[in-house]
N, C-alpha and C positions, 0 to 999 in steps of 0.2 A: 837759747832754747829754754832755760831755766825761768827767764823772765816772761816768755810766751806762754808756759804753762801756769805761772803765777796769775798773770793777766787774764788768762781764760776762766781760772777758778775764781777770781774775784768778780769778773763780770757775770759768770753764772749765778754767785751768790746775790748780786745786784739784782738781776733780773728776777729771781725767785722770791726774793723778799717784797716786791711791790704789791701792796693791797690792791684789789680789784673794787671799784666803787660801783654799786648799783642804785638805780633809780627806777622805780615801777610806779605805774599809775594804773588802775583798773576799774570796772564797773561791773554790776551784776545784780543778782537778788539774793535774798537770805531768807531762812526758815529756822525755826527752832524745831527739833527733831527729838523726839522721847526714845532713848534707847536703855538698855538693861544698866548701864553704869550711871544713868542720870539723864539731863537735859542738855543736848548738844546745839549749840548756835553753828549753823552751816551757811557757808555762802559760796557761790559759784559764780565767778567772775571773767570777764574777757578783758584782756590786757589793751589799753589805749596808748601808753607810753612807755618804751624800754630804752634805758641807757645803761649799759653794762658791758662796755668794750667789744671784745671779740668772741664774747661767748654766743652760743646759739639763743634766738629768740624764743619765748614761751608763747603757748597758744592759750592756756588757761589757768586760772588759780583758784585754789580752794582754801576757805578758812574752816576748821574745825575746833570750836573752843568747847573743850571738855568739862571743865569746871565752870559752870555757867554763872553761877552766883554763890556767894558774894564776892566781892572785888578784893583782891586783883584776880581777873579771869585768866585761865591758862588753856593753851591749845597749841596747834600747829597750822602753818601756813604753807601750802604747797604750790608751786609754780611747776609747770611742766610743758612739754611739747610732744609728749609720747614718748620720747626716747632718754632726753635730758632732763633730770628732775631735781629741783631745789627744794629743801625741806628746812623750814625754820621755826625753831621752838618760841613761842610767842608768850608774852605775859602783858595783859592790858590793865594799866594802873587806874586810870580814871574815866568818868563820863561826863560829858558836858552836853546839856540838853536845851532845846530851844525850838518851839513850835512843833513841826512835824519831823524833826530830826533829832538825832543824838550823834555825837562824836566821841569815840571811844580811843584815846591814846595808849601807846604802850611802847614795849621794846622787844627785840627779837635776838636770839642767838643762833648760829649755823648748827644744824644737826648732821654731822659727818656719816653717822652710820646709815642715814636714810636718803642721803642724797645720791643721786646716780649720774653716769654719763659725763659729760664734761663739767658739771658741777659736783663732781665727786672729789676732785683733787685739792681741797682747802683743808686748812688745819683748824680754822677757827673763823668767826665772824660776828659782828654784831651791828645793830641799827634800831630804827624807830620806825613806827607804823602809826597811821591814824586810819580809822574806818568811820565814815560818815554813814549812818542808818537813816534812809528816808522812808517815811511809813504813812500809809493812808488806809482807808477801809479795805480796798482790795488789792494794793500794791505794796511790795516792799523790796526797796531798791537799795543797793550799796555802793560806794566808791570808796576805794583803798589808795592810800599813798604810802609807799615803803621806800626808805632809804638807807644805806649802810655800806659797809665794807666786808668784803670776803679776803681773807689772808691765806695765802697759798703756802703749801708745806716747804719749809726751808731746810735744805739739805744738813745734817750734822756735819761737823768738821771733818770726820774721819771719811765721810762720803766725798766731801770737797777734795780732800788729798787724794783719794783713789782716782778721781776724775781727772785731777791736775797730772797724776803719774801716768794715766793712761793716754792723755794726749801728748805728753812729753815721749812715751813710748812709741808712738803713733809717729810723731815727728822725726824721732831717732831712726825709726825703721824705713820711712820714707827716703832719707838720706843715704841709707847704706845701699 
């Protein structure tokens, strides 16, 4: 019995400590919006590719860069399907220009306070993103590539001990 409860506790800990890898590609349009706190760069995008294991797919993505200039740019990236929302705090470090396009590269961290639904149960996360801005006189298109890892909350040792004791009590009760 004791060996079984220890095995269950370690299996639970191992399952809880695996990071979730995410890879997302999207496209859409962007605009510069004047707001009371300054100029915001806002993009609305549709998802083209999603690889994030067992979690629900997203239907849309929005980037809101609140500190527009100078670099580094700072803002949020929000993925949602109407029920589940993943919010990432983004920092865009550099700009590469060429022809009628610009590429803005940067990094993101997971925002636990604003993420909801299936995306609320993580302790932290980080990754990278690249946004390509394509512009002409009448059209402003974007494409975004994002990848990284989300880390689930790992129970503290006292929780794992309580879980193991609970399993042990259930096994003992079932045998009685």
